[in-house]
C-alpha positions in Angstrom: 104.6 111.9 112.5 105.6 114.0 115.6 103.9 111.3 117.8 106.3 108.7 116.3 109.2 111.0 116.9 108.2 111.6 120.5 108.0 107.8 121.0 111.5 107.3 119.6 112.8 110.2 121.7 111.4 108.6 124.9 113.0 105.3 123.9 116.5 106.9 123.6 116.2 108.8 126.9 115.0 105.7 128.8 117.8 103.6 127.3 120.4 106.3 128.1 119.3 106.4 131.8 119.0 102.6 132.3 121.7 101.1 130.2 125.2 102.2 129.2 126.2 99.6 126.7 125.3 99.3 123.1 124.3 95.9 121.6 125.3 94.9 118.1 121.7 94.5 117.2 120.4 98.0 117.7 123.5 100.1 117.8 123.7 103.4 115.9 125.3 106.9 116.6 125.1 109.7 117.3 122.2 109.4 119.7 120.6 112.1 121.8 121.8 115.2 120.0 120.5 114.0 116.6 117.1 113.1 118.1 116.7 116.5 119.8 117.5 118.2 116.5 114.9 116.0 114.8 112.2 117.0 117.3 112.8 120.7 116.6 112.7 120.3 112.9 110.5 122.9 111.3 107.1 121.5 110.3 107.6 122.6 106.8 110.6 120.3 106.4 109.9 117.0 104.6 109.2 114.0 106.7 111.9 111.7 105.2 114.6 114.4 106.0 113.4 114.5 109.6 113.6 110.7 109.9 117.1 110.5 108.7 118.2 112.4 111.8 116.7 109.8 114.2 119.4 107.6 115.7 118.8 105.4 118.7 121.7 104.1 120.9 120.3 101.6 123.4 120.0 98.1 124.6 116.3 98.1 123.9 114.8 94.9 122.4 112.2 96.1 119.9 109.5 93.6 118.9 107.0 94.0 116.1 104.0 91.9 117.2 101.0 90.7 115.2 97.9 89.5 117.0 95.2 87.5 115.1 91.9 86.0 116.1 90.7 82.4 115.5 89.8 83.1 111.9 93.0 84.9 111.0 91.8 88.5 111.3 94.1 91.2 112.8 93.1 92.2 116.3 93.2 96.0 116.9 92.7 97.9 120.2 94.9 95.9 122.5 96.7 97.8 125.3 100.1 97.4 127.0 98.5 95.6 129.9 97.3 92.9 127.5 100.8 91.7 126.7 103.3 89.6 128.7 106.9 89.4 127.5 109.6 87.0 128.8 113.3 87.0 127.9 115.1 83.7 128.6 112.0 82.8 130.7 112.2 85.9 132.8 109.2 88.3 132.6 110.1 91.8 131.4 108.7 95.3 131.9 107.5 96.8 128.7 109.1 100.2 128.4 107.5 101.3 125.1 104.2 100.3 123.6 102.4 101.6 120.5 99.8 100.4 118.1 100.7 103.2 115.7 101.3 102.1 112.1 104.8 102.6 110.8 106.0 103.1 107.2 107.6 100.2 105.4 111.1 99.6 104.0 110.3 96.8 101.7 112.4 94.4 99.6 110.2 92.5 97.2 112.3 89.4 96.5 111.0 87.6 93.3 111.9 84.0 92.4 113.3 83.9 88.9 113.4 80.2 88.5 109.9 78.7 88.6 108.0 76.0 86.8 106.3 77.4 83.7 102.8 77.2 85.0 103.7 78.7 88.4 105.8 81.5 86.7 102.8 82.4 84.5 100.5 82.9 87.5 103.1 84.8 89.5 104.1 87.1 86.7 100.4 88.1 86.1 100.1 89.0 89.8 103.2 91.2 90.3 101.6 94.6 89.3 99.2 94.2 92.2 102.1 94.5 94.7 101.7 98.3 94.2 98.3 98.1 95.9 99.9 97.8 99.3 102.3 100.6 98.8 101.7 103.7 100.9 103.0 107.3 100.4 105.6 107.0 103.2 106.8 103.6 102.2 109.9 102.8 100.3 110.6 99.7 98.2 113.2 97.9 96.2 112.5 95.0 93.8 115.1 92.3 93.7 115.3 88.9 91.9 117.1 85.6 92.5 117.9 82.2 91.1 121.4 80.9 91.6 122.4 84.5 91.9 121.0 87.6 93.6 120.0 90.5 91.4 119.5 93.7 93.5 117.3 96.6 92.4 118.9 100.0 91.8 117.8 101.7 95.0 114.9 102.1 97.4 112.2 104.3 96.0 109.2 106.2 97.4 107.9 106.9 93.9 105.0 104.8 92.8 105.8 105.0 89.1 109.3 103.9 89.7 108.1 101.0 91.8 105.8 100.0 89.0 108.6 100.1 86.5 110.8 97.9 88.7 108.0 95.4 89.1 107.5 95.4 85.3 111.2 94.7 84.9 110.9 91.8 87.3 108.0 90.5 85.2 110.2 90.5 82.1 112.9 88.5 83.7 110.8 86.0 85.6 109.9 82.7 84.2 110.6 79.0 84.1 114.2 77.8 84.6 116.5 77.8 81.5 119.3 76.0 83.2 117.6 72.6 83.4 117.3 70.4 86.4 120.1 68.7 88.2 119.0 65.1 88.3 119.1 62.8 91.3 119.9 59.3 90.0 120.6 56.1 91.8 124.3 55.1 91.6 125.3 51.7 90.2 125.4 48.9 92.7 128.9 48.3 94.1 128.2 45.2 96.2 128.0 41.6 95.2 124.4 40.6 94.5 122.8 38.6 97.2 120.8 35.4 96.8 117.8 36.2 94.7 118.7 39.9 94.3 117.9 41.2 90.8 120.5 43.3 89.1 119.7 47.0 88.6 119.0 47.4 85.0 119.6 51.1 84.8 120.0 54.2 87.0 116.6 55.4 88.4 115.7 59.1 88.1 114.5 60.3 91.5 113.6 63.8 90.5 115.9 66.8 90.5 117.8 69.1 92.9 116.7 72.7 93.3 118.9 75.0 91.3 118.6 78.3 93.2 120.1 79.8 96.3 117.2 81.0 98.6 119.3 81.4 101.7 121.8 83.7 100.0 119.0 85.8 98.5 117.3 86.4 101.8 120.7 87.2 103.4 121.4 89.8 100.7 117.9 91.3 101.2 118.6 91.6 104.9 121.8 93.4 104.2 120.0 95.9 102.0 117.6 96.7 104.8 120.2 96.8 107.6 120.7 100.6 107.6 117.2 101.7 106.9 115.7 103.9 109.7 114.7 102.6 113.1 111.3 104.3 112.7 110.4 102.0 109.8 109.1 98.4 109.5 111.8 96.5 107.7 110.3 93.7 105.6 111.4 91.2 103.0 108.5 89.9 100.9 109.6 86.7 99.3 107.6 85.4 96.4 108.8 81.9 95.7 108.0 78.2 95.4 110.4 77.6 98.3 112.9 75.4 96.6 116.5 75.9 97.8 119.7 74.2 96.7 121.7 74.1 99.9 124.9 73.3 98.0 124.6 76.6 96.0 124.4 78.8 99.1 127.4 80.5 100.7 125.2 81.4 103.8 123.5 78.8 105.9 120.0 79.2 107.4 121.5 80.1 110.7 123.7 82.8 109.1 120.8 84.3 107.3 118.4 84.2 110.3 121.2 85.9 112.3 121.4 88.7 109.7 117.6 89.1 109.8 117.4 89.4 113.6 120.5 91.6 113.7 118.8 94.1 111.4 115.3 93.8 112.9 113.9 92.5 109.6 110.8 90.4 109.3 110.2 88.0 106.4 106.7 87.7 104.9 106.6 84.7 102.5 104.1 84.2 99.6 104.5 80.5 98.8 103.4 80.0 95.2 102.6 76.7 93.4 100.7 73.5 94.1 99.7 73.2 97.8 100.1 69.5 97.6 103.8 70.1 97.9 103.8 72.1 101.1 106.8 70.3 102.4 109.0 72.3 100.0 107.6 75.5 101.5 109.2 74.7 104.9 112.2 77.0 104.4 109.8 79.9 103.7 107.8 79.1 106.7 110.8 78.9 109.0 112.1 82.3 107.9 108.7 83.8 108.4 108.1 82.3 111.8 111.5 82.8 113.2 111.8 86.4 112.1 108.3 87.4 113.3 106.7 87.6 109.9 104.1 85.4 108.4 103.5 83.0 105.4 100.7 82.9 102.9 99.9 80.3 100.2 98.5 80.9 96.7 98.2 79.0 93.5 96.4 81.3 91.1 97.3 84.9 90.2 94.0 86.3 91.6 94.7 84.9 95.1 98.3 86.3 94.9 97.0 89.7 94.1 94.6 89.7 97.0 97.3 88.7 99.4 99.8 91.4 98.6 97.8 94.2 100.2 97.0 91.9 103.1 100.6 91.2 103.8 101.8 94.8 103.7 98.9 96.0 105.9 99.8 93.3 108.4 103.4 94.4 108.4 102.5 98.1 108.7 100.0 97.7 111.6 101.8 95.5 114.0 102.0 96.4 117.6 105.5 97.6 118.8 106.8 96.5 122.1 110.2 97.5 123.5 112.0 96.6 126.7 115.4 96.8 128.3 116.2 93.2 129.2 116.8 92.5 132.9 117.4 89.2 134.7 118.0 87.2 131.5 121.1 85.0 130.9 123.8 87.6 130.3 126.3 84.8 129.4 124.3 83.7 126.4 124.7 85.4 123.0 121.2 84.4 122.0 118.1 85.1 124.0 114.7 83.4 123.5 111.7 85.7 123.5 108.1 84.8 124.2 105.1 87.2 123.9 101.6 86.3 125.0 98.3 88.1 125.3 95.9 87.8 128.2 92.8 87.4 126.1 91.7 83.9 125.1 91.5 82.7 121.5 94.2 85.0 120.1 97.4 84.0 118.5 100.7 86.1 118.6 103.4 86.3 116.0 106.8 87.9 116.7 110.4 87.1 116.4 111.5 84.1 118.5 114.6 85.6 119.9 117.5 88.0 119.3 121.3 87.8 119.2 123.8 90.0 120.9 126.6 88.6 118.7 126.6 88.9 114.9 128.4 85.6 114.7 125.8 83.7 116.7 123.6 81.1 115.2 120.2 81.5 116.8 118.2 79.0 114.9 119.5 75.9 116.6 118.9 77.2 120.2 
């Protein structure tokens, strides 16, 4: 715990010396005085109370980074010298590096509107989410369909977490609103030579009747003010369908909210893998925010993945730097992180915004 506090204290001092401004992304106050108080907290005082005093005012860009080998296993033991970071194509000096695990602030976002067979498997799996919950973690269980249903509050208590998951199980299931059909419109042009008349409208399937973008945006807002010494994660359990016309927030808006709050999305795509195209939204949120995506059809596979997802989020490397030489005129900055060792893959956020109104996804 005190190691983590020391790291955060060094971050604040470094930023205070090197940079005077405060970006919209990592701004918070008061800074140094609150951190000095936190460092002198009596050891008998509870850890959550100490963390609430940590405030960092800086222009540091903080990157949670996952490194995997060729078969998908997490790679431990890397050092600062193994990483290379560029910002807008300009190499940066890594000011802070740690492989220490961080406690999670977790929003479990459960899709309420699934096909019956998929809902049955997902509901069976939900209690297993508790298996990845640690003593310092906090979690809130939320649901969505056309609307977003937030949990009551973040909890550290395992029994409360179980009860909220059980509540989500009771509400989750197949859609009761019915599909919105796509049908071909009647022909409005004169028939050409030999063109047969259209006997009846053709059913081309149905439109998704849920608002995934709005739900992820709302989850990001819930995590916005959680402590800087925590990993902020949205775990989305969904089939990936998204009715764009039902959302108030676009993908760009939602990604901007995630990046602005330093939130990563980890997606568990449920349902038939033959329809991977419909999971593209979940994959984009995961990849662009520095999270990851996993796929499962049966409840047993879902159960095994929950702990894997939370452990990956908890044990990411943390890199931080004060950007120099990048494009100061741009409100969005592209980030690239690589490792020197061959055969390894790196996952982190693809960029960050210095303006809440910026739309980073299209850059």
